[in-house]
C-alpha positions as semicolon CSV with decimal commas, in nm:
position;residue;x (nm);y (nm);z (nm)
1;X;0,000;0,000;0,000
2;X;0,298;0,230;0,050
3;X;0,282;0,524;-0,189
4;X;-0,050;0,411;-0,339
5;X;-0,317;0,681;-0,379
6;X;-0,592;0,680;-0,117
7;X;-0,902;0,601;-0,317
8;X;-1,131;0,390;-0,095
9;X;-1,256;0,417;0,264
10;X;-1,446;0,143;0,445
11;X;-1,644;0,240;0,754
12;X;-1,703;-0,050;0,992
13;X;-2,022;0,012;1,186
14;X;-2,317;0,244;1,129
15;X;-2,501;0,436;1,396
16;X;-2,433;0,803;1,455
17;X;-2,054;0,782;1,415
18;X;-2,053;0,570;1,099
19;X;-2,317;0,764;0,910
20;X;-2,179;1,104;1,016
21;X;-1,847;0,998;0,865
22;X;-2,003;0,852;0,552
23;X;-2,217;1,158;0,485
24;X;-1,936;1,405;0,544
25;X;-1,670;1,228;0,337
26;X;-1,908;1,151;0,051
27;X;-2,009;1,518;0,045
28;X;-1,666;1,681;0,072
29;X;-1,454;1,425;-0,116
30;X;-1,662;1,272;-0,397
31;X;-1,342;1,143;-0,557
32;X;-1,302;0,886;-0,276
33;X;-1,522;0,576;-0,274
34;X;-1,701;0,549;0,062
35;X;-1,840;0,216;0,176
36;X;-2,001;0,124;0,508
37;X;-2,070;-0,218;0,653
38;X;-2,314;-0,275;0,936
39;X;-2,533;-0,556;1,060
40;X;-2,899;-0,533;1,150
41;X;-2,826;-0,808;1,405
42;X;-2,611;-0,575;1,615
43;X;-2,780;-0,312;1,828
44;X;-2,672;0,049;1,807
45;X;-2,535;0,221;2,116
46;X;-2,668;0,575;2,119
47;X;-2,389;0,810;2,225
48;X;-2,629;1,078;2,331
49;X;-2,918;1,287;2,216
50;X;-2,789;1,626;2,333
51;X;-2,540;1,834;2,139
52;X;-2,350;2,164;2,146
53;X;-2,374;2,449;1,888
54;X;-2,100;2,313;1,662
55;X;-2,352;2,057;1,533
56;X;-2,500;2,342;1,327
57;X;-2,177;2,373;1,129
58;X;-2,179;2,000;1,054
59;X;-2,542;2,001;0,942
60;X;-2,487;2,308;0,726
61;X;-2,194;2,141;0,550
62;X;-2,430;1,860;0,449
63;X;-2,719;2,086;0,354
64;X;-2,933;1,967;0,648
65;X;-3,164;2,249;0,759
66;X;-3,322;2,307;1,098
67;X;-3,656;2,208;0,945
68;X;-3,499;1,876;0,835
69;X;-3,368;1,814;1,187
70;X;-3,696;1,901;1,355
71;X;-3,906;1,688;1,120
72;X;-3,674;1,391;1,073
73;X;-3,523;1,346;1,422
74;X;-3,800;1,471;1,654
75;X;-3,554;1,739;1,765
76;X;-3,599;2,026;2,005
77;X;-3,368;2,320;2,063
78;X;-3,110;2,337;2,337
79;X;-2,966;2,656;2,486
80;X;-2,756;2,510;2,765
81;X;-2,735;2,257;3,049
82;X;-2,888;2,292;3,394
83;X;-2,688;2,140;3,678
84;X;-2,912;2,059;3,973
85;X;-2,772;1,964;4,315
86;X;-2,411;1,952;4,191
87;X;-2,268;2,201;4,437
88;X;-2,504;2,088;4,711
89;X;-2,863;1,970;4,734
90;X;-3,113;2,242;4,653
91;X;-2,868;2,445;4,444
92;X;-2,882;2,471;4,066
93;X;-2,732;2,676;3,785
94;X;-2,734;2,691;3,407
95;X;-2,430;2,654;3,183
96;X;-2,560;2,845;2,881
97;X;-2,416;2,873;2,535
98;X;-2,287;3,218;2,449
99;X;-2,117;3,505;2,626
100;X;-2,221;3,710;2,927
101;X;-2,258;4,079;2,846
102;X;-2,002;4,244;2,619
103;X;-1,644;4,355;2,679
104;X;-1,610;4,713;2,803
105;X;-1,301;4,899;2,683
106;X;-1,153;4,564;2,586
107;X;-1,199;4,414;2,933
108;X;-1,415;4,101;2,975
109;X;-1,758;4,188;3,109
110;X;-1,747;3,961;3,412
111;X;-1,468;4,165;3,571
112;X;-1,708;4,458;3,590
113;X;-1,979;4,228;3,725
114;X;-1,739;4,110;3,997
115;X;-1,658;4,475;4,074
116;X;-2,029;4,542;4,142
117;X;-2,045;4,252;4,385
118;X;-2,277;4,057;4,162
119;X;-2,583;4,256;4,273
120;X;-2,760;4,164;3,950
121;X;-2,752;3,788;3,874
122;X;-2,502;3,714;3,599
123;X;-2,750;3,510;3,397
124;X;-2,954;3,825;3,325
125;X;-2,673;3,936;3,093
126;X;-2,683;3,616;2,883
127;X;-2,949;3,582;2,613
128;X;-2,946;3,202;2,629
129;X;-3,012;3,203;3,004
130;X;-3,300;3,449;2,973
131;X;-3,452;3,257;2,680
132;X;-3,416;2,922;2,853
133;X;-3,587;3,053;3,165
134;X;-3,883;3,189;2,967
135;X;-3,914;2,909;2,709
136;X;-3,875;3,151;2,418
137;X;-3,661;3,085;2,113
138;X;-3,627;3,157;1,744
139;X;-3,352;3,164;1,486
140;X;-3,361;3,511;1,340
141;X;-3,338;3,537;0,961
142;X;-3,174;3,751;0,843
143;X;-2,934;3,739;1,140
144;X;-2,967;4,028;1,388
145;X;-2,700;4,301;1,390
146;X;-2,385;4,227;1,590
147;X;-2,482;4,465;1,870
148;X;-2,812;4,288;1,934
149;X;-2,831;4,049;2,233
150;X;-2,991;3,798;1,998
151;X;-2,671;3,787;1,791
152;X;-2,529;3,590;2,085
153;X;-2,827;3,352;2,112
154;X;-2,656;3,021;2,028
155;X;-2,842;2,690;2,004
156;X;-2,790;2,320;1,962
157;X;-3,032;2,028;1,945
158;X;-3,178;1,750;2,148
159;X;-3,261;1,471;1,901
160;X;-3,324;1,101;1,858
161;X;-2,980;0,961;1,767
162;X;-3,119;0,664;1,576
163;X;-3,338;0,893;1,363
164;X;-3,040;1,121;1,303
165;X;-2,837;0,823;1,180
166;X;-3,122;0,735;0,943
167;X;-3,124;1,092;0,806
168;X;-2,748;1,087;0,758
169;X;-2,768;0,753;0,581
170;X;-3,006;0,902;0,323
171;X;-2,768;1,192;0,272
172;X;-2,465;0,965;0,239
173;X;-2,624;0,721;-0,004
174;X;-2,763;1,004;-0,217
175;X;-2,403;1,125;-0,255
176;X;-2,256;0,793;-0,354
177;X;-2,180;0,605;-0,032
178;X;-2,245;0,230;-0,048
179;X;-2,388;0,026;0,240
180;X;-2,313;-0,344;0,292
181;X;-2,534;-0,550;0,521
182;X;-2,340;-0,814;0,711
183;X;-2,173;-0,922;1,031
184;X;-1,793;-0,917;1,041
185;X;-1,636;-1,243;1,156
186;X;-1,269;-1,163;1,092
187;X;-1,035;-0,872;1,027
188;X;-0,689;-0,947;0,884
189;X;-0,354;-0,765;0,880
190;X;-0,051;-0,779;0,653
191;X;0,215;-0,983;0,831
192;X;0,495;-0,756;0,710
193;X;0,372;-0,398;0,740
194;X;0,090;-0,447;0,992
195;X;-0,168;-0,270;0,777
196;X;-0,526;-0,392;0,782
197;X;-0,596;-0,584;0,459
198;X;-0,969;-0,647;0,486
199;X;-1,270;-0,772;0,680
200;X;-1,457;-1,095;0,619
201;X;-1,834;-1,114;0,660
202;X;-2,034;-1,410;0,788
203;X;-2,149;-1,493;0,434
204;X;-1,788;-1,515;0,314
205;X;-1,761;-1,179;0,140
206;X;-1,433;-0,992;0,189
207;X;-1,434;-0,614;0,191
208;X;-1,113;-0,419;0,139
209;X;-1,013;-0,052;0,132
210;X;-0,714;0,178;0,155
211;X;-0,831;0,338;0,482
212;X;-1,063;0,194;0,748
213;X;-1,278;0,387;0,994
214;X;-1,361;0,190;1,308
215;X;-1,711;0,279;1,426
216;X;-1,771;-0,052;1,598
217;X;-1,854;0,093;1,938
218;X;-1,699;-0,006;2,269
219;X;-1,567;-0,329;2,114
220;X;-1,322;-0,132;1,896
221;X;-1,301;-0,428;1,658
222;X;-1,040;-0,283;1,426
223;X;-0,827;-0,042;1,629
224;X;-0,840;-0,225;1,961
225;X;-0,886;-0,595;1,887
226;X;-0,716;-0,627;1,549
227;X;-0,450;-0,354;1,554
228;X;-0,379;-0,406;1,924
229;X;-0,387;-0,039;2,025
230;X;-0,412;-0,012;2,403
231;X;-0,650;0,191;2,614
232;X;-0,563;0,485;2,840
233;X;-0,778;0,431;3,149
234;X;-0,904;0,748;3,321
235;X;-1,133;0,580;3,574
236;X;-0,909;0,707;3,856
237;X;-1,036;1,057;3,778
238;X;-1,376;0,975;3,625
239;X;-1,489;0,660;3,811
240;X;-1,845;0,636;3,676
241;X;-1,843;0,313;3,477
242;X;-2,206;0,235;3,403
243;X;-2,517;0,404;3,270
244;X;-2,883;0,315;3,259
245;X;-3,104;0,473;2,995
246;X;-3,483;0,471;2,965
247;X;-3,721;0,669;2,742
248;X;-4,047;0,798;2,883
249;X;-4,362;0,950;2,743
250;X;-4,348;1,325;2,700
251;X;-4,479;1,475;3,022
252;X;-4,480;1,849;2,937
253;X;-4,376;2,097;2,672
254;X;-4,004;2,042;2,606
255;X;-3,773;2,278;2,792
256;X;-3,484;2,451;2,617
257;X;-3,204;2,285;2,811
258;X;-3,066;1,950;2,915
259;X;-3,098;1,878;3,287
260;X;-2,820;1,697;3,477
261;X;-2,905;1,619;3,839
262;X;-2,643;1,498;4,086
263;X;-2,726;1,177;4,269
264;X;-2,555;0,985;4,549
265;X;-2,324;0,793;4,314
266;X;-2,330;0,992;3,990
267;X;-2,589;1,193;3,800
268;X;-2,909;1,158;3,601
269;X;-2,994;1,322;3,272
270;X;-3,318;1,445;3,122
271;X;-3,334;1,527;2,751
272;X;-3,666;1,655;2,608
273;X;-3,761;1,558;2,253
274;X;-4,079;1,628;2,061
275;X;-4,214;1,274;2,096
276;X;-4,058;1,152;2,421
277;X;-3,811;1,229;2,696
278;X;-3,469;1,065;2,722
279;X;-3,360;0,977;3,077
280;X;-3,052;0,810;3,221
281;X;-2,830;0,757;3,523
282;X;-2,449;0,765;3,494
283;X;-2,304;0,605;3,806
284;X;-2,013;0,436;3,977
285;X;-2,075;0,066;4,037
286;X;-1,832;0,085;4,331
287;X;-2,076;0,315;4,510
288;X;-2,421;0,185;4,416
289;X;-2,564;-0,146;4,295
290;X;-2,730;-0,182;3,958
291;X;-3,069;-0,246;4,123
292;X;-3,036;0,064;4,339
293;X;-2,935;0,269;4,039
294;X;-3,237;0,148;3,842
295;X;-3,467;0,233;4,132
296;X;-3,318;0,582;4,158
297;X;-3,359;0,643;3,784
298;X;-3,720;0,522;3,767
299;X;-3,814;0,723;4,072
300;X;-3,675;1,039;3,910
301;X;-3,849;1,024;3,571
302;X;-4,162;1,208;3,470
303;X;-4,398;1,025;3,241
304;X;-4,456;0,656;3,175
305;X;-4,146;0,449;3,085
306;X;-4,158;0,324;2,727
307;X;-3,908;0,040;2,783
308;X;-3,704;-0,127;3,053
309;X;-3,385;0,055;3,156
310;X;-3,095;-0,041;2,930
311;X;-2,748;-0,072;3,080
312;X;-2,416;0,032;2,927
313;X;-2,077;-0,047;3,078
314;X;-1,772;0,160;2,999
315;X;-1,434;0,283;3,116
316;X;-1,359;0,653;3,087
317;X;-1,054;0,721;2,870
318;X;-0,934;0,675;2,514
319;X;-0,720;0,458;2,288
320;X;-0,349;0,535;2,309
321;X;-0,368;0,619;1,940
322;X;-0,675;0,719;1,743
323;X;-0,505;0,650;1,409
324;X;-0,276;0,350;1,374
325;X;-0,156;0,222;1,038
326;X;-0,456;0,252;0,809
327;X;-0,724;0,243;1,083
328;X;-0,891;0,542;1,249
329;X;-1,135;0,509;1,537
330;X;-1,443;0,728;1,574
331;X;-1,688;0,753;1,861
332;X;-1,691;0,480;2,122
333;X;-1,427;0,279;1,935
334;X;-1,177;0,557;2,013
335;X;-1,277;0,645;2,366
336;X;-1,551;0,746;2,602
337;X;-1,613;1,051;2,819
338;X;-1,946;1,057;2,997
339;X;-2,200;1,288;2,829
340;X;-2,211;1,542;3,112
341;X;-2,141;1,833;2,875
342;X;-2,292;1,671;2,565
343;X;-1,955;1,622;2,393
344;X;-1,993;1,267;2,257
345;X;-2,128;1,359;1,915
346;X;-1,897;1,660;1,897
347;X;-1,593;1,434;1,945
348;X;-1,708;1,236;1,641
349;X;-1,743;1,561;1,448
350;X;-1,392;1,665;1,550
351;X;-1,238;1,341;1,421
352;X;-1,420;1,373;1,089
353;X;-1,316;1,737;1,049
354;X;-0,956;1,652;1,138
355;X;-0,949;1,366;0,890
356;X;-1,081;1,586;0,611
357;X;-0,827;1,856;0,697
358;X;-0,530;1,620;0,720
359;X;-0,637;1,363;0,459
360;X;-0,316;1,227;0,301
361;X;-0,282;1,142;-0,065
362;X;-0,139;0,801;0,019
363;X;-0,046;0,570;0,307
364;X;0,154;0,529;0,519
365;X;0,162;0,894;0,628
366;X;0,375;0,905;0,941
367;X;0,371;1,281;1,000
368;X;-0,001;1,312;0,935
369;X;-0,081;1,027;1,174
370;X;0,135;1,176;1,450
371;X;-0,032;1,518;1,422
372;X;-0,378;1,362;1,405
373;X;-0,313;1,169;1,726
374;X;-0,159;1,468;1,904
375;X;-0,461;1,687;1,836
376;X;-0,705;1,412;1,926
377;X;-0,543;1,347;2,264
378;X;-0,555;1,720;2,339
379;X;-0,929;1,721;2,265
380;X;-0,992;1,442;2,514
381;X;-0,768;1,590;2,783
382;X;-0,936;1,932;2,760
383;X;-1,285;1,783;2,792
384;X;-1,168;1,550;3,072
385;X;-1,050;1,842;3,281
386;X;-1,374;2,035;3,229
387;X;-1,581;1,733;3,335
388;X;-1,357;1,662;3,630
389;X;-1,397;2,017;3,757
390;X;-1,774;1,965;3,790
391;X;-1,705;1,672;4,023
392;X;-1,420;1,826;4,217
393;X;-1,595;2,151;4,316
394;X;-1,877;2,018;4,532
395;X;-2,001;2,035;4,891
396;X;-2,203;1,713;4,896
397;X;-2,161;1,463;5,176
398;X;-2,186;1,118;5,015
399;X;-1,868;0,904;4,993
400;X;-1,865;0,927;4,612
401;X;-1,863;1,307;4,623
402;X;-1,613;1,335;4,909
403;X;-1,374;1,122;4,702
404;X;-1,424;1,351;4,402
405;X;-1,307;1,652;4,605
406;X;-0,975;1,478;4,658
407;X;-0,914;1,410;4,288
408;X;-0,753;1,630;4,023
409;X;-0,563;1,525;3,709
410;X;-0,192;1,438;3,745
411;X;-0,067;1,757;3,581
412;X;-0,115;2,110;3,711
413;X;-0,322;2,247;3,423
414;X;-0,662;2,235;3,594
415;X;-0,527;2,328;3,938
416;X;-0,352;2,632;3,791
417;X;-0,667;2,740;3,607
418;X;-0,867;2,726;3,928
419;X;-0,600;2,916;4,125
420;X;-0,582;3,189;3,860
421;X;-0,956;3,246;3,867
422;X;-0,970;3,250;4,245
423;X;-0,689;3,503;4,271
424;X;-0,769;3,736;3,981
425;X;-1,101;3,649;3,816
426;X;-0,910;3,569;3,498
427;X;-0,976;3,271;3,272
428;X;-0,734;3,153;3,005
429;X;-0,807;2,948;2,694
430;X;-0,531;2,767;2,511
431;X;-0,496;2,605;2,168
432;X;-0,857;2,655;2,066
433;X;-0,978;2,420;2,337
434;X;-1,348;2,339;2,313
435;X;-1,481;2,521;2,617
436;X;-1,446;2,898;2,595
437;X;-1,402;3,144;2,881
438;X;-1,777;3,193;2,926
439;X;-1,827;2,821;2,980
440;X;-1,557;2,805;3,246
441;X;-1,701;3,116;3,408
442;X;-2,053;2,970;3,428
443;X;-1,938;2,641;3,575
444;X;-1,679;2,787;3,813
445;X;-1,931;3,028;3,962
446;X;-2,202;2,764;3,955
447;X;-1,980;2,520;4,142
448;X;-1,901;2,775;4,410
449;X;-1,553;2,891;4,309
450;X;-1,551;3,264;4,384
451;X;-1,285;3,512;4,263
452;X;-1,113;3,725;4,524
453;X;-1,034;4,006;4,280
454;X;-1,091;4,135;3,929
455;X;-0,887;4,309;3,661
456;X;-0,768;4,651;3,780
457;X;-0,861;4,782;3,434
458;X;-1,224;4,744;3,534
459;X;-1,177;5,030;3,785
460;X;-1,114;5,277;3,502
461;X;-1,485;5,307;3,419
462;X;-1,667;5,558;3,645
463;X;-1,922;5,400;3,877
464;X;-2,232;5,572;3,735
465;X;-2,125;5,502;3,379
466;X;-2,079;5,136;3,466
467;X;-2,420;5,121;3,634
468;X;-2,581;5,272;3,323
469;X;-2,402;5,025;3,091
470;X;-2,504;4,725;3,298
471;X;-2,866;4,839;3,323
472;X;-2,876;4,890;2,948
473;X;-2,730;4,542;2,879
474;X;-2,970;4,374;3,118
475;X;-3,276;4,557;2,988
476;X;-3,200;4,516;2,617
477;X;-3,140;4,143;2,668
478;X;-3,473;4,097;2,848
479;X;-3,661;4,307;2,594
480;X;-3,511;4,129;2,292
481;X;-3,591;3,782;2,430
482;X;-3,944;3,884;2,528
483;X;-4,023;3,946;2,159
484;X;-3,935;3,588;2,061
485;X;-4,204;3,318;2,020
486;X;-4,223;3,021;2,249
487;X;-4,022;2,723;2,127
488;X;-4,328;2,511;2,035
489;X;-4,466;2,794;1,821
490;X;-4,135;2,841;1,639
491;X;-4,102;2,465;1,570
492;X;-4,454;2,450;1,431
493;X;-4,375;2,742;1,204
494;X;-4,068;2,563;1,060
495;X;-4,218;2,217;1,026
496;X;-4,581;2,296;0,953
497;X;-4,682;2,034;1,211
């Protein structure tokens, strides 16, 4: 294969990861033959039904409109994530998409808010927070001017992952991707160069390609089992190792945010769709039994369960390499970070985008593979630290939560970030990491980490002038959101249903 042009890609496994990859590659690189093999005998593990705003970029690249998403996947809009009982029981906060206020004289808004002692709640300066609290939402077309609060109203989706995969399959096949039905019984490697040479199906067919994408789920059939790439275990820092999921009948009009509620040994999720509600419990089996976890989940749901709780077992972490030889892992085949901040589907999107950006002309491609792996590890480490912070900053009394307060990653990155914010109110962002300053601000304040100071540059604005600016920002945000329709009305207008 050395020096041979890269002309064919075989995707092993369908579901969200497989069909996202097939649709994207078939759309962007029509000169490459895209094939996908999956078996109807094998169940699909849904990696999550909640997303972050970057999903809009992916859909737009495929020509998938909001109306398509709403009609085809039973989607609702999402403006952020509510964290209930994470700091302590009875306390909650929203991690919204989008910024708080606007910079003043080049200084981040929250420094001025800290200067005022936080007399006005910070969420009143964030359009997403105000909209989520009132149930109002619309995508403005044409887009509002940059100085409008609604210009910072960012949204994602809650959707049915299996229906999304079905939509992506139609897109992929319409653009030339080929699907093979069959169960893989063997994957083979070249004895000399270690490259994967093909996969054999139960009916004897052999499928070959130049590059293979492993979307086989937790099994990691190609990268893990066949190529022998090891797994970097992060359960020391993120010990939740099981999840139970159960859908329920829709109980009320869907809210505009995902809800994550802390429990004695983990947390439960609630994701509102048009036709049902997704519920689950992510927990540590060392701290609660499966039966107790199921009882906790079922006691917490609203609406009638539509199925028995389904269990998933996992180990937080990732493969030591995401690309080895001519195999790249996507989704669960490459790693798993619990869906606390709805990053599962985004991690798939990142791998696809990175592959398209770094796509070599031929294999092997040593430099390309090394850079691909370096960037992929950084993605996982950045998300790991953000998730870990939620656990670390708590005042709960259960053993699980007391243990979390004693655990930070082995390097100083997260500890230094916390210390910087506590001392100065400053937040740094490096190397285009996923979570921006506003996200860290929302979660740090929500989890009880208070800054002792703020930027001295914030003192340069006279007190009355600052008061007038803040009143204007708060009032214009409230007034702009109040003119929006309720979510259900906006969805009906787009879908005609």
